[in-house]
Phi, psi and omega in degrees: 000325179299316181290331176294319177299319181299314182298315179298316181295318183298319178298319179294321178298317179297319178296316179299316183294318179299317178296321183292322176295329180281350180299320182287335182274319188257359175095181186288345182292341183258013182288130178272136181285083181210158180266015177288129181244132181278144172220118183293136182304322185288345182265002184248135179289165184294341182263004188252134169227117184266129181256136174228161180240151178214141177239125179199174181246142177235151178278137172240194185294156176059037175058028177264146178253144180240117178278124185241146172242111191243138171243120186242140175238153179243122181274163176301337180279355179094004179270142174274136177241123178275113183283313182215145174228119180227145173280146177250004177280123182293343181274352182239142176289159178300138177290163173293136181286123181239153172235122180230157176265180186289346179269357176091004179271147181288132173257321180208140180217098183206162177287155176295130183249145176255110184304321181295322178293321179299319179297319179295319179297314179298321180295318179296319179297320178296319179296318178298317180297318179297318179297319179296316179296321179296319179295321178296317179298316179297318180297314181295321179292322177297321177295323177298314178299321180296321179291322176297318178295325178296320177295322177297320179297320178296320182293319184263018180295126179221141177289166183298322183263032183296140181219131181277353186297325183296310179294326176296323177294317177299319179301316181292320180296328179273001181053047182239170177224109185256141178284169178296321178296318179302312181295319179298324178294322177291316177300320184296320186285347174238011179056034178064022183294115183292326179295318179295318178298320179295320179294321177297320180296317180294320179295324179295316179299317180296314181295327176302324185282332189243352188217128182289331182270015184297325180299308183296317183297316183288325175297319177298320179299311180294324178297320179293317180298315181290327180291327177302310179294319183296318186273348182248274189290320181292330177300328181278316187274351182298115182289345177252014182273199185258358184254292184246051173284176187298318182294321179291323179294322177296318179295320180292326180295329180262008180292146178257005183264092182295321180293322178297318177295321179295323178295320176301315180300317181297316180293320178294325177296319177296322179296318178302313182295315182290326177296317177299320178294319180297316178300318179298319179294318181294317179296318178298321181295320178292319178297317179298320180294326184289345181290326187273143179245030175234134187305313185296319179292321179297313181294324179301320182279337177272343185301321178302334177275311183299322183265020184297330182270353180276141176271082183238138178294340181293337185237008186295335180255012179292136183304322180295316180293317180299317181292321177299317180295324178296318179294319178300318179298318179296320179295318177299322179294318179297314181298317179296322179293322177297314179297322180295313180295323179293323180291335181284344182288000000 
């Protein structure tokens, strides 16, 4: 129906224009009572479009009349452009605003737009988008904090009946003096398992009886165990370290890189899983070594742990070493990502 209105209107506009052009030829008797004003194309500059308005009635179907309020413009090319078409009948709603050229083809067909309303809508959409992005950043940072706390829980994991006396006894037998951090690192790598500590104590007593180098060997074993925790999990959770110290956490909290924070969370999650696997492998290795009551067999099963820091082809494919290297790679990736996010601030 809208296009039918257009066609009817266009024919009337052409009739009006033809009559109006004829006013100068045939005199004042042929002047149509309308506010349409002629402007010759050749007399108008390329930047000018003159708008005029006209109010008149046109016949539509079933002998009904439609009162129209029309605004028409004339382009330099000689085409008429209908700027607005509105009904003036109070019983009918305003027609859709159409723009057509003098040949009847559609140039523009859209609803009347209010620029100020569009700006307000765009502003509201931008605010909603900013709020959504802010919520995502907060969520990702909260997940990051949760993963750091999970690593701390793994490091300080202790059984309900945990007792420090066993490690203290080992310390005295080795004539050593270990710091609180040193002991915590040993507890962390075996999750404070009292059974594992008891097996280590028994193996030490046995080696004392049969091997002169038992002191050095066992000290090396404990040094490797504490270094594993120190260089892996404690390196991440250390509040005075180089990864998640207070200044870096503040920078990450204000980061605008949601994907970067999400990547950090993913890498920390992988570290948690791999650390649990590493702890399980070390505990199993100690249990296997404790089964044997012969020095050579005992040392053979402890060697993958004792020689973990040595670059030897004999242990390059050992599961404990491979898993340790995987965790180290992840930690390096986490540290680089933290520096990158901090530099973007």
